[in-house]
DSSP file (Angstrom, degrees, kcal/mol; ACC not computed):
  #  RESIDUE AA STRUCTURE BP1 BP2  ACC     N-H-->O    O-->H-N    N-H-->O    O-->H-N    TCO  KAPPA ALPHA  PHI   PSI    X-CA   Y-CA   Z-CA
    1    1 A X              0   0    0      0, 0.0     2,-0.1     0, 0.0     3,-0.1   0.000 360.0 360.0 360.0 131.4   -0.8    9.1   20.7
    2    2 A X        -     0   0    0      1,-0.1     0, 0.0     0, 0.0     0, 0.0  -0.396 360.0 -96.5 -71.0 150.7   -4.0    7.1   20.3
    3    3 A X        -     0   0    0      1,-0.1     2,-0.2    -2,-0.1    -1,-0.1  -0.290  46.9 -98.6 -63.6 154.9   -3.9    4.1   17.9
    4    4 A X        -     0   0    0     -3,-0.1     2,-0.4     1,-0.1    -1,-0.1  -0.523  30.4-119.4 -79.5 144.7   -5.1    4.6   14.4
    5    5 A X        -     0   0    0     -2,-0.2     2,-0.5     1,-0.0    -1,-0.1  -0.670  27.5-123.4 -79.9 129.6   -8.6    3.7   13.2
    6    6 A X        -     0   0    0     -2,-0.4     2,-0.5   120,-0.0    -1,-0.0  -0.658  29.9-172.7 -80.5 128.0   -8.6    1.1   10.4
    7    7 A X        -     0   0    0     -2,-0.5     2,-0.5     2,-0.0    -2,-0.0  -0.979   7.5-159.2-121.1 122.1  -10.5    2.3    7.4
    8    8 A X        +     0   0    0     -2,-0.5     2,-0.3   118,-0.0    -2,-0.0  -0.912  16.6 174.9-104.7 126.0  -11.2    0.0    4.5
    9    9 A X        -     0   0    0     -2,-0.5     2,-0.4     0, 0.0    -2,-0.0  -0.916  34.2-108.4-129.2 154.1  -11.9    1.6    1.1
   10   10 A X        +     0   0    0     -2,-0.3    26,-0.1     1,-0.1    25,-0.0  -0.684  27.9 179.5 -79.5 131.5  -12.5    0.2   -2.3
   11   11 A X    >   +     0   0    0     -2,-0.4     3,-2.3    24,-0.3    27,-0.3   0.254  30.4 140.6-110.6  10.9   -9.6    0.9   -4.7
   12   12 A X  T 3  S-     0   0    0      1,-0.3    25,-0.3    25,-0.1    24,-0.2  -0.336  83.9  -7.8 -58.8 126.8  -11.2   -0.9   -7.7
   13   13 A X  T 3  S+     0   0    0     23,-3.3    -1,-0.3     1,-0.2     2,-0.2   0.548 105.3 132.9  60.9   9.9  -10.5    1.1  -10.8
   14   14 A X    <   -     0   0    0     -3,-2.3    24,-3.4    22,-0.1     2,-0.5  -0.568  61.5-110.4 -90.5 154.2   -9.1    3.9   -8.7
   15   15 A X  E     -a   38   0A   0     58,-0.4    60,-3.3    -2,-0.2    61,-1.0  -0.722  31.9-173.4 -85.5 127.1   -5.8    5.6   -9.5
   16   16 A X  E     -ab  39  76A   0     22,-3.1    24,-2.7    -2,-0.5     2,-0.5  -0.988   9.6-152.3-121.4 131.0   -3.0    5.0   -7.1
   17   17 A X  E     -ab  40  77A   0     59,-1.9    61,-2.3    -2,-0.4     2,-0.5  -0.879   7.4-169.1-103.6 129.7    0.4    6.9   -7.5
   18   18 A X  E     -ab  41  78A   0     22,-3.0    24,-2.8    -2,-0.5     2,-0.8  -0.977   6.5-159.8-115.8 115.9    3.6    5.4   -6.3
   19   19 A X  E     +ab  42  79A   0     59,-3.1    61,-3.3    -2,-0.5    24,-0.2  -0.854  64.1  40.8 -93.8 109.9    6.6    7.8   -6.2
   20   20 A X        -     0   0    0     22,-2.3    61,-0.2    -2,-0.8    22,-0.2  -0.298  60.8-141.5 127.1 147.4    9.7    5.6   -6.2
   21   21 A X        +     0   0    0     -2,-0.1    26,-3.1    24,-0.1    29,-0.2   0.022  63.4 101.7-130.3  29.0   10.8    2.5   -8.0
   22   22 A X  S  > S-     0   0    0     58,-0.5     4,-2.3    24,-0.2     5,-0.1  -0.209  89.2 -73.1-100.7-165.7   12.8    0.6   -5.3
   23   23 A X  H  > S+     0   0    0      1,-0.2     4,-2.0     2,-0.2     5,-0.2   0.833 128.1  51.4 -62.6 -37.8   12.1   -2.3   -3.0
   24   24 A X  H  > S+     0   0    0      2,-0.2     4,-2.3     1,-0.2    -1,-0.2   0.924 111.7  48.6 -64.9 -42.3    9.7   -0.5   -0.7
   25   25 A X  H  > S+     0   0    0     55,-0.4     4,-2.6     1,-0.2    -2,-0.2   0.903 109.7  53.4 -60.8 -43.4    7.7    0.7   -3.7
   26   26 A X  H  X S+     0   0    0     -4,-2.3     4,-2.2     2,-0.2    -1,-0.2   0.883 109.4  47.6 -61.2 -41.3    7.7   -2.9   -5.1
   27   27 A X  H  X S+     0   0    0     -4,-2.0     4,-1.8     2,-0.2    -1,-0.2   0.907 112.1  49.7 -67.7 -41.7    6.3   -4.3   -1.8
   28   28 A X  H  X S+     0   0    0     -4,-2.3     4,-1.7     1,-0.2    -2,-0.2   0.935 112.1  48.2 -61.6 -45.5    3.6   -1.6   -1.7
   29   29 A X  H  X S+     0   0    0     -4,-2.6     4,-2.3     1,-0.2    -2,-0.2   0.904 109.3  53.1 -62.9 -43.2    2.6   -2.4   -5.3
   30   30 A X  H  < S+     0   0    0     -4,-2.2     4,-0.5     1,-0.2    -1,-0.2   0.850 110.5  47.6 -60.5 -36.5    2.5   -6.2   -4.6
   31   31 A X  H  < S+     0   0    0     -4,-1.8    -1,-0.2     1,-0.2    -2,-0.2   0.804 115.3  45.5 -75.5 -29.4    0.1   -5.5   -1.7
   32   32 A X  H ><>S+     0   0    0     -4,-1.7     3,-2.0     1,-0.2     5,-0.6   0.778  91.6  80.1 -86.4 -27.0   -2.1   -3.2   -3.8
   33   33 A X  G ><5S+     0   0    0     -4,-2.3     3,-1.5     1,-0.3    -1,-0.2   0.830  85.5  57.4 -51.7 -41.0   -2.4   -5.3   -6.9
   34   34 A X  G 3 5S+     0   0    0     -4,-0.5    -1,-0.3     1,-0.3    -2,-0.1   0.629  95.4  69.8 -67.9  -7.2   -5.1   -7.7   -5.7
   35   35 A X  G < 5S-     0   0    0     -3,-2.0   -24,-0.3    -4,-0.1    -1,-0.3   0.299 107.5-118.1 -98.4  11.3   -7.4   -4.8   -5.0
   36   36 A X  T < 5 +     0   0    0     -3,-1.5   -23,-3.3     1,-0.2    -3,-0.1   0.690  60.5 146.5  72.2  20.6   -8.0   -3.9   -8.6
   37   37 A X      < -     0   0    0     -5,-0.6     2,-0.6   -25,-0.3   -22,-0.2  -0.422  52.7-117.4 -86.5 165.3   -6.5   -0.3   -8.7
   38   38 A X  E     -a   15   0A   0    -24,-3.4   -22,-3.1   -27,-0.3     2,-0.5  -0.914  35.2-156.3 -98.0 120.5   -4.7    1.3  -11.5
   39   39 A X  E     -ac  16  59A   0     19,-3.1    21,-3.0    -2,-0.6     2,-0.5  -0.854  13.3-168.3-107.0 130.8   -1.2    2.0  -10.4
   40   40 A X  E     -ac  17  60A   0    -24,-2.7   -22,-3.0    -2,-0.5     2,-0.5  -0.986   9.7-158.8-114.4 124.4    1.2    4.7  -11.8
   41   41 A X  E     -ac  18  61A   0     19,-3.1    21,-3.2    -2,-0.5     2,-0.6  -0.924   3.6-165.5-105.4 124.9    4.8    4.4  -10.8
   42   42 A X  E     +ac  19  62A   0    -24,-2.8   -22,-2.3    -2,-0.5     2,-0.3  -0.945  34.6 121.4-112.2 109.1    6.9    7.6  -11.1
   43   43 A X        -     0   0    0     19,-2.1    22,-0.2    -2,-0.6    21,-0.1  -0.916  59.9-133.7-166.3 142.8   10.6    7.0  -10.8
   44   44 A X  S    S+     0   0    0     19,-0.3     2,-0.3    -2,-0.3    21,-0.1   0.795  98.5  30.3 -65.6 -30.4   13.8    7.5  -12.8
   45   45 A X  S    S-     0   0    0     19,-0.1     2,-0.4    -3,-0.1   -24,-0.1  -0.965  70.6-152.5-131.4 147.9   14.9    3.9  -12.1
   46   46 A X        -     0   0    0     -2,-0.3   -24,-0.2    17,-0.1   -25,-0.0  -0.981  18.0-128.3-123.2 128.5   13.0    0.8  -11.5
   47   47 A X    >>  -     0   0    0    -26,-3.1     4,-2.3    -2,-0.4     3,-1.0  -0.284  32.4-103.5 -72.2 162.9   14.2   -2.2   -9.4
   48   48 A X  H 3> S+     0   0    0      1,-0.3     4,-2.1     2,-0.2     5,-0.1   0.827 119.6  60.7 -57.6 -34.2   14.2   -5.7  -10.8
   49   49 A X  H 34 S+     0   0    0      1,-0.2    -1,-0.3     2,-0.2     4,-0.2   0.891 110.8  40.7 -60.2 -36.5   11.1   -6.6   -8.8
   50   50 A X  H X4 S+     0   0    0     -3,-1.0     3,-1.7   -29,-0.2     4,-0.3   0.851 107.9  60.4 -79.4 -37.2    9.1   -3.9  -10.5
   51   51 A X  H >< S+     0   0    0     -4,-2.3     3,-2.2     1,-0.3     4,-0.2   0.920  98.6  60.6 -48.4 -45.8   10.6   -4.6  -13.9
   52   52 A X  T 3< S+     0   0    0     -4,-2.1     3,-0.3     1,-0.3    -1,-0.3   0.673 103.3  49.9 -61.0 -19.8    9.1   -8.0  -13.5
   53   53 A X  T X  S+     0   0    0     -3,-1.7     3,-2.2    -4,-0.2    -1,-0.3   0.332  77.9 106.1 -95.3   2.4    5.6   -6.4  -13.3
   54   54 A X  T <  S+     0   0    0     -3,-2.2    -1,-0.2     1,-0.3    -2,-0.1   0.688  72.5  58.8 -64.6 -19.2    6.1   -4.3  -16.5
   55   55 A X  T 3  S+     0   0    0     -3,-0.3     2,-0.3    -4,-0.2    -1,-0.3   0.530  79.6 108.3 -87.1  -2.8    3.8   -6.4  -18.5
   56   56 A X    X   -     0   0    0     -3,-2.2     3,-1.2     1,-0.2    -3,-0.0  -0.561  63.5-147.1 -75.0 133.3    0.7   -5.9  -16.2
   57   57 A X  T 3  S+     0   0    0     -2,-0.3    -1,-0.2     1,-0.3    -3,-0.0   0.729  94.5  64.8 -69.8 -21.9   -1.9   -3.7  -17.8
   58   58 A X  T 3  S+     0   0    0    -20,-0.1   -19,-3.1     1,-0.0     2,-0.5   0.487  94.5  69.7 -82.8  -1.3   -2.8   -2.3  -14.3
   59   59 A X  E <   -c   39   0A   0     -3,-1.2     2,-0.4   -21,-0.2   -19,-0.2  -0.968  59.4-170.7-121.2 127.7    0.6   -0.6  -13.9
   60   60 A X  E     -c   40   0A   0    -21,-3.0   -19,-3.1    -2,-0.5     2,-0.5  -0.945  12.5-152.0-112.4 136.0    1.9    2.4  -15.9
   61   61 A X  E     -c   41   0A   0     -2,-0.4     2,-0.7   -21,-0.2   -19,-0.2  -0.935  10.2-170.5-109.4 127.2    5.6    3.3  -15.5
   62   62 A X  E     -c   42   0A   0    -21,-3.2   -19,-2.1    -2,-0.5     2,-1.6  -0.946  15.5-152.8-114.6 107.7    6.7    6.9  -15.9
   63   63 A X        +     0   0    0     -2,-0.7   -19,-0.3   -21,-0.2     2,-0.3  -0.611  58.6  82.4 -90.9  84.4   10.5    6.8  -15.9
   64   64 A X  S    S-     0   0    0     -2,-1.6   -19,-0.1   -19,-0.1    -2,-0.1  -0.949  85.1 -75.9-166.1 166.7   11.5   10.2  -14.7
   65   65 A X        -     0   0    0     -2,-0.3   -22,-0.2   -22,-0.2   -46,-0.0  -0.318  61.2 -84.8 -67.6 159.6   11.8   12.0  -11.3
   66   66 A X        -     0   0    0    -24,-0.2     2,-0.3     3,-0.0    -1,-0.1  -0.308  47.5-167.4 -57.4 140.7    8.7   13.2   -9.4
   67   67 A X    >   -     0   0    0     -3,-0.1     3,-2.1    22,-0.0     4,-0.2  -0.977  32.9 -91.9-129.5 149.7    7.4   16.5  -10.5
   68   68 A X  T 3  S+     0   0    0     -2,-0.3    22,-0.1     1,-0.3    21,-0.0  -0.332 115.1  36.3 -54.4 139.5    4.8   18.7   -8.8
   69   69 A X  T >  S+     0   0    0     -3,-0.0     3,-1.0     0, 0.0    -1,-0.3   0.257  81.8 112.5  97.1 -10.5    1.4   17.9  -10.2
   70   70 A X  T <  S+     0   0    0     -3,-2.1    -2,-0.1     1,-0.2    20,-0.0   0.787  75.5  52.0 -66.7 -24.8    2.1   14.1  -10.5
   71   71 A X  T >  S+     0   0    0     -4,-0.2     3,-2.1     2,-0.1    -1,-0.2   0.533  75.7 123.8 -89.2  -5.7   -0.4   13.2   -7.8
   72   72 A X  T <  S+     0   0    0     -3,-1.0    22,-0.0     1,-0.3    21,-0.0  -0.326  79.1  19.9 -58.7 130.8   -3.4   15.1   -9.2
   73   73 A X  T 3  S+     0   0    0      1,-0.3   -58,-0.4    24,-0.1    -1,-0.3   0.389  90.5 137.5  91.2  -1.7   -6.3   12.6   -9.6
   74   74 A X    <   -     0   0    0     -3,-2.1    -1,-0.3     1,-0.2   -58,-0.2  -0.530  47.2-155.7 -77.0 141.1   -5.0   10.0   -7.3
   75   75 A X  S    S-     0   0    0    -60,-3.3    25,-0.7     1,-0.4     2,-0.3   0.894  86.6  -8.8 -75.6 -47.3   -7.3    8.1   -4.8
   76   76 A X  E    S-bd  16 100A   0    -61,-1.0   -59,-1.9    23,-0.1    -1,-0.4  -0.936  71.4-155.8-141.3 165.8   -4.2    7.4   -2.6
   77   77 A X  E     -bd  17 101A   0     23,-2.1    25,-1.9    -2,-0.3     2,-0.4  -0.975   6.1-151.4-142.0 156.8   -0.5    7.9   -3.0
   78   78 A X  E     -bd  18 102A   0    -61,-2.3   -59,-3.1    -2,-0.3     2,-0.7  -1.000   4.3-158.5-126.5 127.3    2.8    6.4   -1.7
   79   79 A X  E     +bd  19 103A   0     23,-2.7    25,-2.7    -2,-0.4    26,-0.3  -0.927  30.3 152.1-105.3 107.9    6.0    8.4   -1.5
   80   80 A X        +     0   0    0    -61,-3.3   -58,-0.5    -2,-0.7   -55,-0.4  -0.289  18.3 128.7-139.2  50.7    8.7    5.8   -1.3
   81   81 A X        -     0   0    0      2,-0.3    24,-0.1   -61,-0.2   -61,-0.1  -0.449  67.3-115.2 -96.8 177.1   11.9    7.1   -2.7
   82   82 A X  S    S+     0   0    0     -2,-0.2     2,-0.6     5,-0.0    -1,-0.1   0.417  93.1  90.0 -90.4  -0.8   15.4    7.1   -1.3
   83   83 A X     >  -     0   0    0      1,-0.2     4,-2.4     2,-0.0    -2,-0.3  -0.880  60.4-160.9-104.5 118.8   15.2   11.0   -1.2
   84   84 A X  H  > S+     0   0    0     -2,-0.6     4,-2.8     2,-0.2     5,-0.2   0.907  95.3  52.6 -59.0 -43.0   13.8   12.7    1.9
   85   85 A X  H  > S+     0   0    0      2,-0.2     4,-2.5     1,-0.2    -1,-0.2   0.922 110.8  45.6 -60.7 -44.7   13.2   15.9   -0.1
   86   86 A X  H  > S+     0   0    0      2,-0.2     4,-2.7     1,-0.2     5,-0.3   0.938 113.6  49.0 -67.3 -45.5   11.3   14.1   -2.8
   87   87 A X  H  X S+     0   0    0     -4,-2.4     4,-2.8     1,-0.2    -1,-0.2   0.943 113.2  47.9 -55.8 -48.8    9.2   12.1   -0.3
   88   88 A X  H  X S+     0   0    0     -4,-2.8     4,-3.0     1,-0.2    -2,-0.2   0.925 111.8  49.0 -60.8 -45.3    8.4   15.3    1.6
   89   89 A X  H  X S+     0   0    0     -4,-2.5     4,-2.1     2,-0.2    -1,-0.2   0.902 112.5  47.7 -62.3 -44.8    7.5   17.3   -1.6
   90   90 A X  H  X S+     0   0    0     -4,-2.7     4,-2.4     2,-0.2    -1,-0.2   0.918 113.6  49.0 -62.3 -44.2    5.1   14.4   -2.8
   91   91 A X  H  X S+     0   0    0     -4,-2.8     4,-2.7    -5,-0.3    -2,-0.2   0.938 110.5  49.4 -58.0 -48.5    3.6   14.3    0.7
   92   92 A X  H  X S+     0   0    0     -4,-3.0     4,-2.4     2,-0.2    -1,-0.2   0.892 110.1  51.4 -61.8 -39.6    3.1   18.0    0.9
   93   93 A X  H  X S+     0   0    0     -4,-2.1     4,-2.3     2,-0.2    -1,-0.2   0.952 111.2  48.5 -59.3 -49.7    1.4   18.0   -2.6
   94   94 A X  H  X>S+     0   0    0     -4,-2.4     5,-2.7     1,-0.2     4,-0.6   0.909 109.3  52.2 -62.3 -42.8   -0.9   15.2   -1.5
   95   95 A X  H ><5S+     0   0    0     -4,-2.7     3,-1.2     1,-0.2    -1,-0.2   0.941 109.9  49.9 -56.9 -47.6   -1.8   17.1    1.7
   96   96 A X  H 3<5S+     0   0    0     -4,-2.4    -1,-0.2     1,-0.3    -2,-0.2   0.892 115.1  42.6 -56.0 -41.1   -2.7   20.1   -0.3
   97   97 A X  H 3<5S-     0   0    0     -4,-2.3    -1,-0.3    -5,-0.1    -2,-0.2   0.376 111.8-119.2 -88.8   2.7   -4.8   18.1   -2.7
   98   98 A X  T <<5 +     0   0    0     -3,-1.2     2,-0.5    -4,-0.6    -3,-0.2   0.890  62.6 148.4  58.3  40.9   -6.5   16.1    0.2
   99   99 A X      < -     0   0    0     -5,-2.7    -1,-0.2    -6,-0.1   -23,-0.1  -0.932  54.5-115.1-104.4 123.4   -5.1   12.9   -1.2
  100  100 A X  E     -d   76   0A   0    -25,-0.7   -23,-2.1    -2,-0.5     2,-0.4  -0.361  42.9-171.5 -59.1 133.0   -4.3   10.2    1.5
  101  101 A X  E     -d   77   0A   0    -25,-0.2    10,-2.7     8,-0.1    11,-1.4  -0.982  26.2-153.6-134.1 139.9   -0.6    9.6    1.4
  102  102 A X  E     -d   78   0A   0    -25,-1.9   -23,-2.7    -2,-0.4     2,-0.8  -0.966  13.4-160.9-106.4 118.6    1.8    7.2    3.0
  103  103 A X  E >   -d   79   0A   0     -2,-0.6     3,-1.9     3,-0.3     6,-0.2  -0.875   7.5-154.1-101.6 105.8    5.3    8.7    3.3
  104  104 A X  T 3  S+     0   0    0    -25,-2.7    -1,-0.1    -2,-0.8   -24,-0.1   0.784  87.1  38.8 -59.0 -34.3    7.6    5.8    3.8
  105  105 A X  T 3  S+     0   0    0    -26,-0.3    -1,-0.3     1,-0.2     2,-0.3   0.341 116.0  46.7-103.7  10.0   10.4    7.5    5.6
  106  106 A X    X   -     0   0    0     -3,-1.9     3,-1.2     1,-0.1     4,-0.3  -0.769  52.9-171.6-151.4 102.0    8.4    9.9    7.8
  107  107 A X  G >  S+     0   0    0     -2,-0.3     3,-1.2     1,-0.3    -1,-0.1   0.827  87.6  63.4 -64.7 -29.2    5.4    8.8    9.9
  108  108 A X  G 3  S+     0   0    0      1,-0.2    -1,-0.3    23,-0.1    -2,-0.0   0.788 102.6  50.1 -64.5 -24.6    4.6   12.3   10.9
  109  109 A X  G <  S+     0   0    0     -3,-1.2     2,-0.3    -6,-0.2    -1,-0.2   0.440  89.6 103.5 -94.4   2.1    3.9   13.2    7.2
  110  110 A X    <   -     0   0    0     -3,-1.2    -8,-0.2    -4,-0.3     3,-0.1  -0.627  49.3-168.6 -81.5 138.1    1.6   10.3    6.6
  111  111 A X  S    S+     0   0    0    -10,-2.7     2,-0.3     1,-0.3    -9,-0.2   0.527  85.2  15.6 -96.1  -9.2   -2.1   10.7    6.4
  112  112 A X  S    S-     0   0    0    -11,-1.4     2,-0.5    -5,-0.0    -1,-0.3  -0.969  77.1-125.5-152.8 152.7   -2.4    6.9    6.5
  113  113 A X        -     0   0    0     -2,-0.3     2,-0.5    -3,-0.1   -11,-0.1  -0.854  27.4-123.2 -97.2 127.9   -0.1    4.1    7.4
  114  114 A X        -     0   0    0     -2,-0.5    17,-0.1     1,-0.1     2,-0.0  -0.579  37.2-143.0 -71.9 119.8    0.3    1.4    4.8
  115  115 A X        -     0   0    0     -2,-0.5     2,-0.4    13,-0.1    13,-0.2  -0.322  13.7-110.7 -84.0 163.8   -0.7   -1.8    6.7
  116  116 A X  E     -E  127   0B   0     11,-2.6    11,-2.6    -2,-0.0     2,-0.4  -0.782  45.2-141.7 -78.3 137.3    0.6   -5.2    6.5
  117  117 A X  E     -E  126   0B   0     -2,-0.4     2,-0.4     9,-0.2     9,-0.2  -0.853  24.1-175.6-113.2 136.2   -2.1   -7.3    4.8
  118  118 A X  E     -E  125   0B   0      7,-2.6     7,-3.1    -2,-0.4     2,-0.4  -1.000  18.7-176.2-125.8 132.1   -3.4  -10.8    5.3
  119  119 A X  E     +E  124   0B   0     -2,-0.4     2,-0.3     5,-0.2     5,-0.2  -0.959  24.0 173.2-132.6 146.1   -6.0  -12.0    2.9
  120  120 A X  E >  S-E  123   0B   0      3,-2.3     3,-2.5    -2,-0.4     2,-0.1  -0.824  72.4 -57.2-145.6 108.4   -8.2  -15.1    2.3
  121  121 A X  T 3  S-     0   0    0     -2,-0.3    -1,-0.2     1,-0.3    28,-0.0  -0.391 124.3 -13.5  54.5-126.2  -10.8  -14.7   -0.4
  122  122 A X  T 3  S+     0   0    0     -2,-0.1     2,-0.5    -3,-0.1    -1,-0.3   0.472 113.8 102.1 -85.4  -1.1  -12.9  -11.7    0.6
  123  123 A X  E <   -E  120   0B   0     -3,-2.5    -3,-2.3     2,-0.0     2,-0.4  -0.746  50.1-178.2 -87.4 126.4  -11.6  -11.5    4.1
  124  124 A X  E     -E  119   0B   0     -2,-0.5     2,-0.4    -5,-0.2    -5,-0.2  -0.989   9.5-172.9-126.5 126.8   -8.9   -8.8    4.5
  125  125 A X  E     -E  118   0B   0     -7,-3.1    -7,-2.6    -2,-0.4     2,-0.4  -0.987   6.2-162.8-119.2 132.7   -7.1   -8.0    7.6
  126  126 A X  E     -E  117   0B   0     -2,-0.4     2,-0.4    -9,-0.2    -9,-0.2  -0.945   6.7-162.8-112.9 134.0   -4.8   -4.9    7.8
  127  127 A X  E     +E  116   0B   0    -11,-2.6   -11,-2.6    -2,-0.4     2,-0.3  -0.958  17.4 156.3-122.6 132.7   -2.2   -4.7   10.6
  128  128 A X        -     0   0    0     -2,-0.4   -13,-0.1   -13,-0.2     6,-0.0  -0.981  39.0-150.4-144.5 157.1   -0.3   -1.6   11.8
  129  129 A X    >   -     0   0    0     -2,-0.3     3,-1.4  -126,-0.0     5,-0.1  -0.099  66.4 -95.9-107.2  29.0    1.4   -0.3   14.9
  130  130 A X  T 3  S-     0   0    0      1,-0.3    -2,-0.0     2,-0.1   -15,-0.0   0.843  80.2 -55.0  59.0  34.7    0.5    3.2   14.0
  131  131 A X  T 3  S+     0   0    0    -17,-0.1    -1,-0.3     2,-0.1     3,-0.2   0.494 122.2 101.5  82.2   4.8    3.9    3.6   12.4
  132  132 A X  S <  S+     0   0    0     -3,-1.4     2,-0.3     1,-0.2    -2,-0.1   0.889  81.3  23.5 -90.9 -42.3    5.8    2.6   15.6
  133  133 A X     >  +     0   0    0      1,-0.1     4,-1.9     2,-0.1     3,-0.2  -0.700  52.6 170.9-136.7  79.9    7.0   -0.9   15.3
  134  134 A X  H  > S+     0   0    0     -2,-0.3     4,-2.6     1,-0.2     5,-0.2   0.858  82.1  56.2 -59.6 -41.0    7.4   -2.3   11.8
  135  135 A X  H  > S+     0   0    0      2,-0.2     4,-2.3     1,-0.2    -1,-0.2   0.914 106.8  47.8 -59.5 -46.3    9.2   -5.5   13.1
  136  136 A X  H  > S+     0   0    0     -3,-0.2     4,-2.6     1,-0.2     5,-0.2   0.930 112.8  49.0 -61.8 -48.1    6.4   -6.5   15.4
  137  137 A X  H  X S+     0   0    0     -4,-1.9     4,-2.8     1,-0.2     5,-0.2   0.911 109.8  51.9 -60.0 -41.6    3.8   -5.9   12.7
  138  138 A X  H  X S+     0   0    0     -4,-2.6     4,-2.0     2,-0.2    -2,-0.2   0.934 112.3  45.5 -60.7 -44.1    5.9   -8.0   10.2
  139  139 A X  H  X S+     0   0    0     -4,-2.3     4,-1.9     1,-0.2    -2,-0.2   0.930 116.1  45.7 -69.8 -42.8    6.1  -11.0   12.6
  140  140 A X  H  X S+     0   0    0     -4,-2.6     4,-2.6     1,-0.2    -1,-0.2   0.884 111.1  52.0 -66.9 -34.4    2.4  -10.8   13.5
  141  141 A X  H  X S+     0   0    0     -4,-2.8     4,-2.6    -5,-0.2    -1,-0.2   0.893 106.5  54.3 -67.9 -37.0    1.3  -10.5    9.9
  142  142 A X  H  X S+     0   0    0     -4,-2.0     4,-1.2    -5,-0.2    -1,-0.2   0.932 112.7  44.0 -58.5 -46.1    3.4  -13.6    9.0
  143  143 A X  H  X S+     0   0    0     -4,-1.9     4,-2.1     1,-0.2     3,-0.2   0.909 113.2  50.7 -64.9 -41.0    1.5  -15.4   11.7
  144  144 A X  H  X S+     0   0    0     -4,-2.6     4,-3.1     1,-0.2    -2,-0.2   0.872 105.6  56.2 -66.0 -37.5   -1.9  -14.0   10.7
  145  145 A X  H  X S+     0   0    0     -4,-2.6     4,-0.6     1,-0.2    -1,-0.2   0.830 111.2  44.4 -63.7 -32.5   -1.3  -15.0    7.0
  146  146 A X  H  X S+     0   0    0     -4,-1.2     4,-0.6    -3,-0.2    -2,-0.2   0.837 119.1  42.3 -76.9 -36.8   -0.8  -18.6    8.1
  147  147 A X  H  X S+     0   0    0     -4,-2.1     4,-2.4     1,-0.1     5,-0.3   0.880  99.9  68.6 -77.4 -41.3   -3.8  -18.6   10.5
  148  148 A X  H  X S+     0   0    0     -4,-3.1     4,-2.8     1,-0.2     5,-0.2   0.850  98.0  47.9 -57.2 -44.9   -6.4  -16.7    8.5
  149  149 A X  H  X S+     0   0    0     -4,-0.6     4,-2.4     1,-0.2    -1,-0.2   0.921 115.0  48.2 -61.4 -41.3   -7.1  -19.4    5.8
  150  150 A X  H  X S+     0   0    0     -4,-0.6     4,-2.0     2,-0.2    -2,-0.2   0.912 113.9  44.8 -61.8 -43.8   -7.4  -22.1    8.4
  151  151 A X  H  X S+     0   0    0     -4,-2.4     4,-2.5     2,-0.2    -2,-0.2   0.906 113.7  50.2 -71.7 -40.5   -9.7  -20.0   10.6
  152  152 A X  H  X S+     0   0    0     -4,-2.8     4,-2.7    -5,-0.3    -2,-0.2   0.949 111.9  46.9 -64.9 -46.2  -11.9  -18.9    7.7
  153  153 A X  H  X S+     0   0    0     -4,-2.4     4,-2.7    -5,-0.2    -1,-0.2   0.885 112.8  50.8 -61.6 -40.2  -12.2  -22.5    6.3
  154  154 A X  H  X S+     0   0    0     -4,-2.0     4,-2.7    -5,-0.2    -1,-0.2   0.937 111.7  46.6 -63.7 -47.3  -13.1  -23.7    9.9
  155  155 A X  H  X S+     0   0    0     -4,-2.5     4,-2.5     2,-0.2    -2,-0.2   0.886 111.9  51.1 -62.1 -41.9  -15.7  -21.0   10.3
  156  156 A X  H  X S+     0   0    0     -4,-2.7     4,-2.7     2,-0.2    -2,-0.2   0.959 111.9  47.8 -57.8 -53.6  -17.2  -21.8    6.8
  157  157 A X  H  X S+     0   0    0     -4,-2.7     4,-2.1     1,-0.2    -2,-0.2   0.924 112.6  47.8 -56.6 -47.4  -17.4  -25.5    7.7
  158  158 A X  H  X S+     0   0    0     -4,-2.7     4,-1.3     1,-0.2    -1,-0.2   0.892 112.1  49.8 -63.7 -38.6  -19.0  -24.7   11.1
  159  159 A X  H  < S+     0   0    0     -4,-2.5     4,-0.5     1,-0.2     3,-0.2   0.924 108.7  53.0 -63.5 -44.3  -21.5  -22.4    9.4
  160  160 A X  H >< S+     0   0    0     -4,-2.7     3,-0.9     1,-0.2    -2,-0.2   0.870 107.1  51.9 -58.5 -40.8  -22.4  -25.0    6.8
  161  161 A X  H 3< S+     0   0    0     -4,-2.1    -1,-0.2     1,-0.2    -2,-0.2   0.831 106.9  53.6 -66.8 -30.5  -23.1  -27.6    9.5
  162  162 A X  T 3<        0   0    0     -4,-1.3    -1,-0.2     1,-0.2    -2,-0.2   0.520 360.0 360.0 -88.2   0.4  -25.5  -25.3   11.3
  163  163 A X    <         0   0    0     -3,-0.9    -1,-0.2    -4,-0.5    -2,-0.1   0.496 360.0 360.0 -75.1 360.0  -27.6  -24.6    8.3
């Protein structure tokens, strides 16, 4: 399988649907929040990490199980429940509606892989191993998050000197 092409899109003011209220959903939401999207979380139960975000205006919680039709209008979706059947159903709905979806427990059902993200100001780097090695991506992302601010500041300083 060839590696995946990184595609960067604006999510500002776009609807993002998260199916699931556990720790994986919380990590995905934390990664999405800086990008200005409107997030709807659909889950009967919400983990403490997500409860802590309940005051944010950019997140709406619908406390019930996923139902067909929940993904209509989404720019992207993430299926991250502990139920294979629910993740599959949400993924199938998104595919029918041509909504890019990351299905947390089945790489074959993903139309995109949720990347590890490193940011510094407007510089954004996304890392993936095309769904193959999450541990490697996590280790590299940790290093990249430490390196990126230093490298960006160094480049800015170098650029300023050459003006």
